[in-house]
C-alpha positions in Angstrom: 58.3 125.5 92.8 60.5 128.9 92.5 59.7 131.8 90.7 62.5 134.5 89.8 61.1 137.6 89.4 63.5 140.1 86.8 63.2 143.7 86.6 65.4 145.6 84.5 66.2 149.5 85.3 68.0 152.3 84.1 68.2 155.7 85.8 64.7 154.8 87.5 65.8 155.7 91.0 62.5 157.0 91.7 60.9 154.1 90.9 62.7 151.8 92.4 62.6 153.8 95.8 59.0 153.3 95.8 58.1 149.8 93.9 60.6 147.1 95.6 59.4 147.7 99.0 56.3 146.6 98.1 57.6 144.0 96.5 59.4 142.2 99.5 56.4 139.6 99.7 58.2 138.1 97.0 61.0 137.3 98.6 59.0 136.0 102.1 56.9 133.6 100.0 60.3 132.0 99.0 61.2 133.5 95.9 63.5 135.2 94.2 64.1 139.0 93.1 67.0 139.9 91.1 67.2 143.7 89.2 69.3 144.5 86.3 70.4 147.6 86.2 72.1 149.1 82.5 74.5 151.6 83.7 72.1 154.0 86.2 74.0 157.4 87.4 71.5 157.8 89.7 71.0 156.1 92.8 69.0 152.9 91.3 72.1 150.2 92.4 72.3 151.0 95.7 68.6 151.1 96.7 67.9 148.3 94.6 71.1 146.3 96.5 68.5 147.0 99.7 65.2 144.8 98.6 66.5 142.7 96.3 68.3 139.1 96.2 70.6 139.9 93.4 71.4 143.1 92.2 73.4 142.4 88.4 75.0 145.3 86.7 75.0 144.5 83.0 75.5 146.5 79.4 72.6 148.7 78.7 69.2 147.3 76.6 66.1 145.6 77.9 66.7 142.7 76.4 70.4 142.3 76.9 69.4 142.9 80.8 66.8 140.4 81.0 68.9 138.0 79.6 72.0 138.7 82.2 68.8 138.2 84.8 67.8 135.1 83.6 71.3 133.7 84.2 71.9 134.0 87.2 68.1 133.1 87.8 67.8 130.2 90.4 64.5 129.8 90.0 61.8 127.3 87.6 60.1 130.3 86.1 61.5 133.3 85.3 58.5 136.3 85.9 60.1 139.7 83.2 58.5 142.8 85.4 58.7 146.2 84.6 59.8 148.7 87.1 56.4 150.6 86.7 54.4 147.6 86.7 52.4 145.9 89.6 52.3 142.3 89.6 49.0 141.2 92.0 49.6 139.9 95.1 48.4 136.2 94.1 50.6 136.6 90.8 53.1 134.1 91.6 50.7 131.7 93.2 48.7 132.3 89.4 52.1 131.7 87.5 52.6 128.3 89.3 48.6 126.5 88.8 49.8 127.4 85.5 52.8 125.4 84.8 52.2 121.6 83.8 54.8 119.2 84.0 52.6 116.1 84.7 53.6 114.9 81.2 55.4 117.0 78.8 58.0 119.7 80.4 57.2 122.5 77.3 53.6 122.0 78.1 52.3 125.8 79.2 55.0 127.0 80.3 54.9 130.4 78.9 52.0 133.0 79.3 51.4 136.6 80.6 48.7 138.6 82.6 46.2 140.9 81.7 47.1 144.9 81.9 45.4 147.4 83.5 46.8 151.1 82.7 47.3 152.7 85.9 45.4 156.4 84.3 42.0 157.2 84.5 40.6 158.1 81.7 38.2 156.3 79.7 40.3 155.5 76.6 42.6 153.8 78.8 39.9 151.5 79.4 39.8 150.8 75.8 43.6 150.6 74.5 43.8 148.0 77.5 41.1 145.5 76.7 42.5 146.0 73.4 45.6 144.8 74.2 44.6 141.6 76.3 42.0 141.2 73.3 44.6 140.9 71.1 47.1 139.1 73.1 44.6 136.2 73.6 43.9 135.6 69.7 47.2 136.2 68.5 49.8 134.4 71.1 51.8 137.9 71.1 52.8 139.1 74.3 54.3 142.3 75.5 56.8 143.6 77.9 54.1 145.7 80.1 52.0 142.3 80.3 54.6 140.5 82.7 56.1 137.3 80.3 56.6 134.2 82.3 58.4 131.4 80.8 59.6 127.9 82.1 63.6 128.3 82.9 64.3 125.3 80.9 62.2 126.7 77.8 64.1 129.8 77.8 67.3 128.5 77.7 66.5 126.0 75.2 64.9 129.0 72.8 68.4 130.9 73.5 66.4 133.5 75.7 65.7 137.3 74.4 67.5 138.2 71.2 69.1 141.2 71.8 67.4 143.4 69.9 67.0 147.2 70.9 63.0 146.7 70.4 60.1 144.9 69.7 62.1 141.7 71.7 58.8 140.8 73.4 56.9 140.3 70.3 60.2 138.3 69.1 60.4 136.4 72.1 56.7 135.7 71.7 56.4 134.9 68.3 60.0 131.6 69.3 57.7 130.5 72.0 54.2 129.7 70.8 55.4 127.7 68.1 55.9 125.5 71.3 53.0 126.5 72.9 50.1 129.1 73.1 50.6 131.5 75.8 48.8 131.2 79.4 46.3 134.1 79.5 45.8 134.6 83.2 43.0 137.1 83.6 44.0 138.5 86.5 45.5 142.3 85.5 48.9 143.8 86.1 48.7 147.3 86.5 51.0 149.4 84.3 51.7 152.9 84.4 50.4 155.2 81.7 52.6 157.9 81.9 54.2 157.2 78.5 50.5 157.8 76.8 49.9 161.2 79.5 53.3 162.9 78.8 53.0 162.2 74.8 49.5 162.3 74.2 47.1 159.0 74.2 45.9 159.2 70.2 49.8 159.8 69.2 51.0 157.1 71.3 48.8 154.8 70.6 49.2 155.7 66.5 53.1 155.4 67.7 52.6 152.0 68.7 50.7 150.4 65.7 53.1 152.5 63.7 55.8 150.6 64.8 54.1 147.0 64.9 53.6 147.5 61.1 56.8 148.8 60.7 58.4 145.9 62.4 56.3 143.1 60.7 56.9 144.5 57.1 60.7 143.9 57.9 62.1 147.1 59.5 65.3 146.8 61.7 64.6 147.0 65.3 67.1 149.7 65.7 65.6 152.1 62.9 61.7 151.6 65.0 63.8 152.0 68.4 64.8 155.4 67.2 61.7 156.5 67.0 60.2 155.4 69.2 63.0 156.7 72.3 62.6 159.7 70.5 
């Protein structure tokens, strides 16, 4: 079984230069590394070409970029990974072992990892624990948790809805109607820089407010303006 790792980027030259060389084990293990650029004006594309199997340039937008990567992917399973998220070395093996094609080809074919924030503040331990518990209970995964999905199922549901925010919540809603997510307890490590720059408590409040607004029907475009401001 082959896994295609799809990484959307936009003006992430420093992160691309730092992270991609450490991910060469993906290709060395027979899997695929795809970087999808949303129109960077820095050297993200040229650097990515040195370390990935395929570099795709698409329109800007995380959902749009991930769909573009999925269209060229040759793997059986798609793993959507943020450029500032580190996958455990046995992460792909855990994904493969979670797949079950013995009876129903759409059985246990999507899921996510537990997440750990990179910062050392004690509040990060509480935040990540709550994220992981909430995700397993609700069946809703976030992009920070490295969502993976069988390619056939991804195509069956039409991929990500190309909205400017909450695309991970939206696709989780559709996927969990088909099967519960596989909750891999191994941790991906994701950057805590947003919390550190904007303030931990302020960011917590913002995230919860945005999610509540989304559940109440506020348009993702309106939420994106608040998030990216």
